N, C-alpha and C positions, 0 to 999 in steps of 0.2 A: 373695348369690345371683349366680351367673354367668350372663351373657347370651351365647349362642352360636347365633344363629339360622340359620347357614348350614352347620353341621357335618353331613356325611352321616349318615343313619340306616342301619345295616346289619342285615340279617337273612338267614337261609338257608332256602329252601324247595326241596329237592332239589338245585338248583344255587345258587351264590351269587347273591343278588339284592340290589341296592342301589338307592337313589334319594336324591336330594338333597331334603331336606324343610325348607322354610323355616318355622320355628315360633318363636313367642314364648312365653315362660313367665313373664314378669314384667308389671308394670303400667306400666313405663317402658321405652321403646326409643329407641336413638340411631341415626340415619342421617346420611348426608352429602348435601347438596343437589346437589353436583356430583361427578363421579368424582375420586378422589384417587390420587396427589398432584395437587393443583390446579395450574393453569397449566402442565400437561404434556400434550402431545398423545397421545391414545389410539392404540394400534396394533392391527392385526388379528391379529397373531400374535407369538410370541417370536422372538428372533434365530435365524437358520437353524442355527447350530451346536448349538442345543438341540433340534432336531427329532428326534422318535423316540417310542417307546412306553415308558411308565414303569409298572411294576407294584408293588403293595404288597409290603412286606417282611415283614409279619406279619398275622395275622388273615385274614378273608375276602379272597379275591383280587379286587382292583379294578385297573383300568388307565386311564391317561390317555394320549391321543395328542396330541402337539404337531406341527403341520405348517403348511404355507404357508396353509392355509385357516382356521386358528385353533386353539382348545383344545377337545378333545373328551374326554368321559368315557363309558365303555362300561358298559351295563346288560344284565342278563339278565332278560327278561320270561318268567315261567312261564305256560305255556298248557297246555291239555288237549284231547284229542279222545276221545270215547267209543268203545268197541268197536263199538257199533251204527253210529255215524257212519262209522267206518272201513270197515265191512262194506258200507254202502249207497252210499258215495261213491267212485267209481273214481279220483278225484283223488289219494287217499292210498293208500299201501301200506307194508307192514312187511317189512324184510329185514335180516338180520344185526344185530338189535337196534337198528336205526335206522328212523326214520319218514321217508318220502319224500312230497313234494308240498306241504309247508308253506312252504318257501323254496326257492331254487334248488338248494341242496345238501341232503344228508340230515342229520338231527339225531338224536343218541342219545336214548333215551326211558327212562322208568321206568313199568312197568305196575302199577297199583294200583286196586282197587275198580272194575274194568271201565273204567278210563280210562288213556289213554296220556299221560303228563306229559313235557313237554320244555321246554327253554329257548331262546328266540329272542334273539339278541344284537342290541342296538340302540345306536347312537351318539347321545349328546346333546351338542349344541354349546354350550359355555360361553362362548366368545368367538370373534369373527370377524365377517365382513361381515353374516351373517344373524342375528346375535345382538344383543339390546338391552343386554346386559352390556358393560362397557368394560374393556379390558385396558390398563393404563397403566404404562410403565417407571418403575422406582423405584430407579435406580442400577444398578451392575454386578451382573449375575446375579440381579436381583430385579424382580418385577412385582407390581402390585396388581390383582387381578381384582375389579371393582366389579359386584356383582349388582344389577340394576335392581329397585327396589321401587316401591310406590305413591307414595311421597313423595320418593324420591331414590335413593341407592345404599348398599349395605352391602359393605364390603371383605373380601377374603381375600388373604393374602400368599403369593405363589409365589416360591420361591427355587430356583435351579438351580446346583448345585455338586457336584463330585466324581462326575459321572454319576448324580446323583440329583435328584429333584424333591421339595422340601419344601413342604408346604402347611399353613398355619395360618389359623384363622378368627377373625374379630372377636369378642373375648371380654372382658368387663368386669364389674365389680361394679355392680349397679343403683344403688347409693348412692354410687358413686365420685365423687370431685371431679376426676377426670381431665379433664373437658371444661369446667371452670369458666372457664378463661382464654380460651376462644374467645368473642370479643365478639359475633359475629353468629350468632344461632340463632332458630329458630321453633318454637313449641310447638303441636302438633296433637292434639286430643282428639276422636276420632270417637265414634259412638254406643256402640261396644263397650267404651268406658272405658279402652282402652289408650292411654296418652300417648306420643306420638312426638316426640322432640326432633330437629329437622332442623338439623344443623350446617353452617355456611358458613365454614370456616377460611380465613385468608389462607395464602399459601405458608409464611411464617415460622411461623405457628401450627401448620400441619400438620407441619412439620419437627420442631418441639418435641414435638408429640403422638406422632409416630412413634417417637421415642426411648424412649418409655415402654412399659409392658406393654399394648400395644394388641391383641395377638393371643395366642391360647391355645396349646394343645398342638400340637406339630408332628407331622404324618403324613409318613412317608418312603416314597418310591417309587423303585425302582431302574430305571435305563435298560436296556432289553433290546436 
C-alpha cells in the first residue's frame, strides 16, 4: 500500500479547481521531526534564476509561482450568486457574459439553474516568511519542501531543470523497511488509532535515505 499524504487532489467544477488535501489512508504514517535535509538552513524562496510561473504540462491546468516572497500555488474557488441576489443588490452587475462587483476585475460566468457560477482565483503560500512550511536546499537545482504537520514535517521534492519544475511527493510502502536504519525515532499512537513514526535521522542517515525511492511519481510544470 502506497503512502502519499501530500499529493494534490484534482477535480473540475466549471473551472479547474484544485486543493492540496493532506490525507492518510493507512494505519502507519512516517514523518520527520525536523525539516530535511537536516543540518541545512531553510530558505524563504528558491534561487532568483528560478523565479517565474510554472504551469502543468498535462491534465487540469495548475500553476505555481516562485518569487522573492516564496512558493505559491494558485487555486480557483467556485462561487455562485443567485439571479434574485443579483437583481436586488446594486453591487453586482452583468455585462458581456462577465459578472462585475465580486472582485476588482470582471469574471466570466456560467448561468445555470437561476445561479451565476464563477471562479475566483486565490494564491496559497506553500513556503516563505508567512508559512509554517520549510523550504530547504537539497543540492544543485533541488529543494525539499517540508509541510508542517502535528508531529513534525512531511517532505516533497522540488527540482528545477530545463525551464521546468518537477514535483514529487513523499511516497512509500507502509510495510517498507526503508526507515529501519534510522536509529532515533518516536512512535505516537493517538486515540484515532493511526500510528505515526516520527523520524530523527542524522545527516548521514538522511543522505543514504534520500538515494532510495523516497518520492513518488513526478509532476512536470513548464516555465512560462
